[in-house]
C-alpha positions in Angstrom: -12.0 47.0 8.3 -10.1 43.7 7.5 -12.7 42.2 5.2 -12.1 41.9 1.5 -14.6 41.3 -1.3 -15.2 37.6 -2.0 -14.1 36.7 -5.5 -15.3 33.6 -7.5 -12.6 31.0 -7.8 -10.9 30.7 -11.1 -11.8 27.6 -13.0 -8.2 26.4 -12.9 -8.2 26.6 -9.1 -11.3 24.4 -8.9 -9.6 21.9 -11.3 -6.5 22.0 -9.1 -8.5 21.3 -5.9 -10.3 18.4 -7.5 -7.1 16.7 -8.6 -5.5 17.4 -5.2 -8.4 15.7 -3.4 -8.2 12.7 -5.7 -4.5 12.3 -4.9 -5.0 13.0 -1.2 -7.8 10.4 -0.9 -5.8 7.8 -2.7 -8.1 7.6 -5.7 -5.3 8.9 -8.0 -2.3 6.9 -7.1 1.5 7.3 -7.7 2.2 6.3 -11.3 -1.4 6.7 -12.5 -1.7 8.3 -15.9 -4.2 11.1 -16.3 -6.6 11.0 -19.3 -5.6 13.0 -22.4 -6.0 16.7 -22.3 -9.1 16.7 -24.5 -10.7 13.8 -22.6 -10.0 15.3 -19.2 -11.3 18.8 -20.1 -14.5 17.2 -21.4 -14.9 15.1 -18.2 -14.4 18.2 -16.0 -16.4 20.5 -18.2 -13.7 23.1 -18.5 -11.7 24.7 -21.3 -8.4 23.3 -22.2 -6.5 26.5 -21.3 -7.9 26.3 -17.8 -7.0 22.7 -17.5 -3.4 23.4 -18.7 -3.1 26.1 -16.1 -4.1 23.7 -13.3 -1.8 20.9 -14.6 1.1 23.4 -14.8 0.5 24.4 -11.2 0.4 20.8 -10.0 3.5 20.0 -11.9 5.4 22.9 -10.4 4.4 21.7 -7.0 5.7 18.2 -7.7 2.4 16.3 -7.7 2.2 15.6 -11.4 4.9 14.7 -13.9 5.0 15.1 -17.7 6.7 12.3 -19.6 7.4 13.1 -23.2 5.3 11.1 -25.6 3.5 9.3 -22.7 1.4 11.9 -20.9 0.8 13.3 -17.5 1.3 11.0 -14.4 0.9 11.3 -10.7 4.5 11.5 -9.4 6.1 8.4 -7.9 7.8 10.8 -5.4 4.7 10.6 -3.3 5.9 7.2 -2.1 9.5 8.3 -1.4 9.1 9.0 2.3 12.5 7.7 3.0 15.9 8.7 1.7 18.0 6.3 -0.4 20.7 5.9 2.3 18.1 5.1 4.9 16.4 2.5 2.6 19.8 0.9 2.0 20.3 0.8 5.8 16.9 -0.8 6.3 17.8 -3.5 3.8 21.0 -4.6 5.6 19.6 -5.0 9.1 17.1 -7.5 10.5 16.2 -5.1 13.3 14.5 -2.9 10.7 12.5 -5.9 9.4 11.0 -6.7 12.8 10.5 -3.1 13.7 8.7 -2.7 10.4 6.4 -5.6 11.2 5.7 -4.2 14.7 4.7 -0.8 13.2 2.5 -2.5 10.7 0.8 -4.6 13.4 0.0 -1.4 15.4 -1.0 0.8 12.4 -3.0 -1.9 10.5 -4.7 -3.1 13.6 -6.0 0.5 14.1 -6.9 0.8 10.4 -8.9 -2.4 10.5 -10.7 -1.2 13.6 -11.5 2.1 12.0 -12.5 0.4 8.7 -15.0 -1.7 10.5 -16.5 1.4 12.0 -16.3 3.9 9.2 -16.1 2.0 5.9 -18.9 2.5 3.4 -20.6 -0.6 2.0 -18.6 0.0 -1.2 -15.3 0.0 0.7 -16.2 -3.4 2.2 -17.2 -4.6 -1.3 -13.7 -3.6 -2.5 -12.1 -5.5 0.3 -14.2 -8.6 -0.4 -13.5 -8.4 -4.1 -9.7 -8.4 -3.5 -10.1 -11.3 -1.1 -11.8 -13.3 -3.8 -8.8 -12.6 -6.1 -6.6 -13.8 -3.2 -8.5 -17.1 -3.1 -8.2 -17.5 -6.9 -4.4 -16.7 -6.8 -3.8 -19.2 -4.0 -5.0 -22.0 -6.4 -2.5 -20.9 -9.0 0.4 -21.0 -6.4 2.2 -18.0 -7.9 4.0 -16.3 -5.0 4.6 -13.1 -6.9 0.9 -12.7 -7.8 -0.2 -13.7 -4.3 2.2 -11.2 -2.7 0.9 -8.3 -4.9 -2.7 -9.1 -4.1 -1.8 -9.4 -0.4 -0.5 -5.8 -0.4 -3.6 -4.6 -2.2 -5.8 -6.3 0.4 -4.1 -4.6 3.3 -4.0 -1.2 1.5 -7.7 -1.5 0.8 -8.3 -1.8 4.6 -6.2 1.3 5.2 -8.2 3.2 2.5 -11.4 2.1 4.1 -10.3 3.6 7.4 -10.8 7.0 5.7 -7.7 8.5 7.3 -5.6 10.1 4.6 -2.4 10.5 6.8 -2.5 6.8 7.6 -3.1 6.0 4.0 -0.1 7.8 2.6 2.2 6.6 5.4 1.2 3.0 4.8 1.4 3.3 1.1 5.0 4.5 1.4 5.8 1.5 3.7 4.2 -0.9 1.2 6.2 0.7 -1.6 9.3 -0.4 0.2 7.9 -3.8 0.8 7.0 -4.4 -2.8 10.6 -3.4 -3.8 11.9 -6.1 -1.5 13.6 -3.7 0.9 12.4 -5.4 4.1 12.1 -9.1 3.0 11.3 -11.3 0.1 7.6 -12.0 0.4 8.0 -15.3 -1.5 9.5 -16.6 1.8 5.9 -16.6 3.1 4.7 -19.0 0.5 7.4 -21.8 0.6 5.1 -24.4 2.2 1.5 -25.3 1.5 0.7 -25.2 5.2 2.0 -21.6 5.3 0.1 -20.6 2.2 -3.2 -22.1 3.6 -2.7 -20.5 7.0 -2.1 -17.1 5.4 -5.3 -17.4 3.3 -7.3 -18.4 6.4 -5.9 -15.4 8.3 -7.0 -13.0 5.5 -10.4 -14.7 5.4 -10.8 -14.1 9.1 -9.9 -10.4 8.6 -12.4 -10.1 5.8 -15.2 -11.9 7.7 -14.7 -9.5 10.7 -14.7 -6.4 8.5 -17.8 -7.5 6.6 -19.6 -8.1 9.9 -18.3 -4.6 11.1 -16.7 -6.3 14.1 -14.1 -3.6 15.0 -12.3 -5.5 17.8 -12.5 -8.8 15.8 -11.0 -7.1 12.7 -8.2 -5.6 14.8 -7.4 -8.9 16.5 -7.4 -10.8 13.2 -4.9 -8.3 11.7 -2.7 -8.5 14.7 -2.7 -12.3 14.8 -1.9 -12.4 11.1 1.1 -10.1 11.4 2.4 -11.9 14.5 2.3 -15.1 12.4 4.3 -13.4 9.6 6.8 -12.2 12.2 7.3 -15.6 13.6 7.5 -17.3 10.2 10.2 -14.8 9.1 12.1 -15.3 12.4 12.0 -19.1 11.9 13.3 -18.7 8.3 16.2 -16.4 9.3 17.1 -18.9 12.1 17.0 -21.8 9.6 19.2 -19.9 7.2 21.8 -19.2 9.9 21.8 -22.8 11.1 22.3 -24.0 7.5 25.3 -21.8 7.1 26.8 -23.2 10.2 26.1 -26.8 9.1 27.8 -26.0 5.7 30.9 -25.0 7.5 30.9 -28.2 9.5 30.4 -30.2 6.4 33.3 -28.4 4.6 35.5 -29.2 7.6 34.6 -32.9 7.5 35.1 -33.1 3.7 38.3 -31.2 3.9 
């Protein structure tokens, strides 16, 4: 007969599965530092040798990374969905920028729809809390802080959709955005009217999500990203026209 006796899982295997699930669900994120060995063993209620065995397994599989004198971290490689040559190619061509925004509009629209349907009350509270931070940051007029919170807001929506494949794909895309591969996000905050419009758009997304209005949330996200696309196109056009005007000025002055 093909059946084998059922054996109890080793403690280290149970530890491994728990850490894997935390990474998979986006609770442990790339770059996060794990608690000290003693603290983590106490939290998990396991022996330190069992914990070490689990950590070694996760390190061998590239999910965790040990940094001498610093501790154990979730590896940043989890965000490296694209090769360096491809990233460099993205950064040199506007076509990639607008294809990126088109992909975001499709994926985040779906994520918002799913979040309105499947998010827990706590998920929605997280999104609302981040939006409150966005409102506060808007008053400070700090483009870098605003852009960082903006990314957190959108990722919180993806997390609230409870689709782990979508979560890790979008996290990789946002990693490139935060590194300035696709465009400099400070462009979006050049004018007060743009800043206010962006805040209103995020407010509309939050209101729809809090009301669990799936279609409304999707439409609000799509409208927001269409606005971003049009603003970037206008900025690129203005830059090109300025360069032409500079050449004309140089000719006249020459």
